[in-house]
C-alpha positions in Angstrom: 91.7 83.8 1.2 94.6 85.1 -0.7 98.4 85.0 -0.1 101.2 87.0 -1.5 104.5 85.4 -2.3 105.9 88.2 -4.5 109.4 89.3 -3.9 109.9 91.9 -1.2 111.9 95.2 -1.7 115.4 95.6 -0.3 115.7 95.2 3.4 117.0 98.8 3.5 114.1 100.1 1.4 112.0 102.9 2.9 108.2 103.1 2.2 107.8 106.8 2.5 107.1 107.1 -1.2 106.2 110.3 -2.9 102.5 110.6 -3.9 103.5 110.1 -7.6 104.9 106.6 -6.7 101.6 105.4 -5.1 98.8 103.5 -6.8 96.6 105.8 -8.9 93.3 106.9 -7.4 90.1 105.5 -9.0 87.9 107.7 -11.1 84.9 107.1 -8.9 84.4 108.9 -5.6 86.2 107.1 -2.7 83.9 105.3 -0.2 84.1 102.9 2.6 86.7 101.8 5.1 89.4 99.2 4.7 91.0 97.7 7.9 94.7 96.7 7.9 95.6 94.1 10.6 99.2 93.1 11.0 99.9 89.8 12.6 102.7 87.5 13.6 102.4 84.2 15.5 99.4 85.2 17.6 96.6 83.4 15.9 94.4 83.2 19.0 94.5 87.0 19.4 93.9 87.4 15.7 90.7 85.4 15.8 89.3 87.7 18.5 90.5 90.8 16.5 88.8 89.7 13.3 85.7 88.7 15.1 85.4 92.2 16.6 85.9 93.8 13.1 83.3 91.6 11.5 80.8 92.7 14.2 81.1 96.4 13.6 77.8 98.3 13.4 79.4 100.3 10.6 80.5 97.4 8.3 84.0 97.4 6.9 84.3 97.3 3.1 87.5 95.2 3.3 89.8 93.6 6.0 93.4 93.1 4.9 95.3 90.6 7.2 99.0 91.1 6.7 100.8 88.0 8.0 104.5 88.6 8.7 105.5 85.0 7.8 103.9 83.4 10.9 104.8 79.8 11.8 102.0 79.0 14.1 99.3 78.0 11.6 97.8 81.5 11.3 96.5 80.8 7.8 94.3 78.1 9.2 92.2 80.5 11.4 91.5 83.1 8.7 87.7 83.2 8.2 86.4 82.3 4.8 84.6 85.7 4.5 84.1 87.7 1.3 85.4 90.8 2.9 88.6 89.3 4.4 91.8 89.3 2.3 94.7 87.3 3.7 98.2 88.3 2.5 101.1 86.3 3.7 104.6 87.8 3.4 107.7 85.7 2.6 109.7 87.0 5.6 109.2 88.9 8.8 110.4 92.5 8.3 108.4 93.7 11.3 105.2 95.4 12.0 106.4 98.6 10.3 106.8 96.8 7.0 103.5 95.1 7.5 101.6 98.4 8.0 103.4 100.0 5.0 102.6 97.0 2.8 99.0 96.8 4.0 98.2 100.5 3.5 99.7 100.3 0.0 97.4 97.4 -0.8 94.5 99.3 0.6 95.4 102.2 -1.7 94.8 100.0 -4.7 91.1 99.9 -3.6 89.0 103.0 -3.8 88.4 103.5 0.0 87.9 106.7 1.8 89.6 105.6 5.0 92.1 103.0 6.2 91.8 101.7 9.8 95.1 100.3 11.1 95.8 97.9 14.1 97.8 95.0 15.4 96.4 91.6 15.9 95.9 92.1 19.7 93.3 94.9 19.2 89.7 94.2 20.0 87.3 96.9 18.9 84.0 97.5 20.6 81.1 96.9 18.3 80.5 100.6 17.5 84.1 101.7 17.5 84.2 102.5 13.8 80.8 104.1 13.8 81.9 106.4 16.6 84.9 107.5 14.7 83.0 108.1 11.5 80.6 110.4 13.3 83.5 112.9 13.2 84.2 112.4 9.5 85.7 115.7 8.3 86.9 116.8 11.8 90.5 115.6 11.1 92.5 113.6 8.6 93.3 111.0 11.3 90.9 109.9 14.0 91.7 107.5 16.9 89.7 106.3 19.8 90.4 105.5 23.4 92.7 102.5 24.1 91.7 100.3 27.1 94.1 98.2 29.0 93.3 94.7 30.2 91.8 96.0 33.4 89.5 98.5 31.6 91.6 101.6 32.4 92.7 104.0 29.7 96.1 103.4 28.3 97.1 107.1 28.2 100.5 106.3 26.5 98.8 105.3 23.3 97.6 108.9 22.5 100.2 111.6 23.2 101.4 115.1 22.5 104.8 116.2 21.3 107.0 119.2 22.2 109.1 119.9 19.0 111.6 122.1 21.0 112.3 120.0 24.1 111.5 116.8 22.1 109.3 115.4 24.8 106.3 113.1 24.4 103.6 113.4 27.1 100.4 111.3 27.4 97.2 113.1 26.6 95.6 114.1 30.0 92.7 112.1 31.4 90.6 115.3 31.2 91.0 115.2 27.4 89.0 111.9 27.4 86.0 113.8 28.7 85.8 115.8 25.5 83.9 114.4 22.5 86.7 115.2 20.1 90.1 116.7 20.9 93.2 117.5 18.9 96.4 115.5 19.7 99.9 115.1 18.2 100.7 111.4 18.4 98.9 108.1 18.0 99.8 104.4 18.0 98.6 102.1 15.3 96.0 100.7 17.7 92.8 101.5 15.9 93.8 104.7 14.1 91.6 105.8 11.2 93.4 107.7 8.4 91.9 109.3 5.3 93.3 107.9 2.1 93.7 111.3 0.5 96.0 112.1 3.4 98.1 109.0 2.7 98.3 110.0 -0.9 99.6 113.4 0.2 102.3 112.4 2.7 103.2 108.9 1.6 103.1 105.5 3.2 104.3 104.7 6.8 108.0 104.0 7.0 108.8 100.3 6.4 112.2 100.1 8.0 111.6 100.9 11.7 110.8 97.2 12.2 108.3 97.5 15.1 108.9 100.7 17.2 108.1 104.4 16.5 106.7 104.0 12.9 103.3 105.2 14.2 104.8 108.2 15.9 106.8 109.1 12.8 103.7 108.9 10.7 101.6 111.1 13.1 104.3 113.7 13.1 104.6 113.6 9.4 100.9 114.2 9.1 101.3 117.2 11.4 104.2 118.5 9.5 102.0 118.7 6.4 99.4 120.7 8.3 97.0 117.7 8.7 95.0 117.2 11.9 94.7 114.3 14.3 91.8 114.0 16.8 91.0 111.7 19.7 87.4 110.5 19.9 87.0 108.8 23.3 83.6 107.3 22.5 85.4 104.9 20.1 86.9 102.3 22.3 89.6 99.7 21.5 90.7 97.0 23.9 94.4 96.3 23.7 95.7 93.0 24.9 99.2 94.4 25.1 98.3 97.3 27.5 98.6 96.8 31.2 97.6 99.1 34.1 101.2 98.4 35.3 103.5 97.1 32.7 105.3 93.9 33.7 109.1 93.8 33.7 110.4 92.5 30.4 113.5 90.5 29.8 116.3 92.2 27.8 115.3 92.0 24.1 118.2 93.2 21.7 115.7 94.2 19.0 113.6 96.3 21.3 116.6 97.9 22.8 118.2 98.8 19.5 115.0 100.1 17.8 113.8 102.0 20.9 117.0 104.0 20.9 117.6 104.4 17.1 114.0 105.1 16.1 113.3 107.4 19.0 116.3 109.5 18.1 115.6 109.4 14.4 112.1 110.8 15.0 113.5 113.6 17.2 116.2 114.3 14.7 113.7 114.8 11.9 110.9 116.6 13.6 112.7 118.6 16.3 113.3 122.3 16.1 116.3 122.7 18.5 119.7 121.1 17.9 120.8 121.8 21.6 117.7 119.9 22.8 118.4 117.1 20.4 121.8 116.7 21.9 120.2 116.7 25.3 117.8 113.9 24.2 120.7 112.0 22.6 122.6 112.0 25.9 119.4 111.0 27.7 118.9 108.0 25.4 122.5 107.0 25.7 122.3 107.2 29.5 119.0 105.3 29.5 120.4 102.7 27.1 123.5 101.9 29.1 121.9 102.5 32.5 119.0 100.1 31.8 121.5 97.4 30.8 123.6 97.8 33.9 120.6 98.1 36.2 119.1 94.8 35.0 122.4 92.9 34.7 122.4 92.9 30.9 125.5 95.0 30.3 127.9 93.0 28.2 130.3 93.8 25.4 127.7 92.8 22.9 124.8 94.8 24.4 127.1 97.8 24.8 128.2 97.6 21.2 124.5 97.3 20.1 123.7 100.5 22.1 126.6 102.3 20.4 125.4 101.1 17.0 121.9 102.4 17.7 123.2 105.8 18.7 125.5 106.0 15.7 122.8 105.0 13.2 120.5 107.7 14.7 123.2 110.4 14.4 123.8 109.4 10.8 120.1 109.1 9.9 120.3 105.5 9.0 116.9 103.7 9.0 117.0 100.0 7.9 115.8 96.6 9.1 118.8 95.3 11.1 119.8 91.6 10.8 120.0 90.2 14.3 120.6 86.6 13.0 119.0 83.6 14.5 
């Protein structure tokens, strides 16, 4: 096991580095797949995730576990396996920073692909093998995501309308095709070619934990790179429900949902009028959801206004919410 206690970059740093700033590629041909698993205080789920990765019929060359400063004893459950590298960060800057950091570390190896996921993802034994059967079909490949009841979580794989700035789940009919192009993925078992990462840069590190995967998918598309859904590859996701349960008000989720969602539409949209429509929609949703659930206070209203302002000004940073 390894840990990393090196100093972190500025909390306002952004990981979308130009290819020239990334680690140099090795002289030998790239080969193998490195997995990047980001975890925070969910050691029981992490154990199941790592077990599923070590059982893959197509063995992984390396598994990087990026621990966002967990306090639940996560380090104690990391298997003493030669292909598992444990990297503990000094502070929790969110899943977005964890993915950016993990992909950068994977770039230091000479791997052909990086496979990214959270700690609550459990891959079926042949999930990676099924993806690699379509090697060359696209620069990013992702499988079907299964909710706890075994149904497809259609919201994990989506399409994007750059004019109306709408995201729509991939249709269930698409899952009947062996390989189909899509626009958006979540970081729930997405396989990305390393030469694509070197071309477009790392995932953004300052979205904290919402929308960083959507931003990266759209950035790949903006560079003319392809994304395909391979339904034969299946990933069970502990965080997916057939019917999502009602969640209590979470200031972080509320802020990042509004800010990051609008930042993505601001950057990748093709219509200013439609962006303003979406801006109003997010504003109405933000305040409306607070009022509907009895959470509308001066503090939550001010936080909503801050998210809207930061989106308009193009500000992406890790916000300090205090203790």
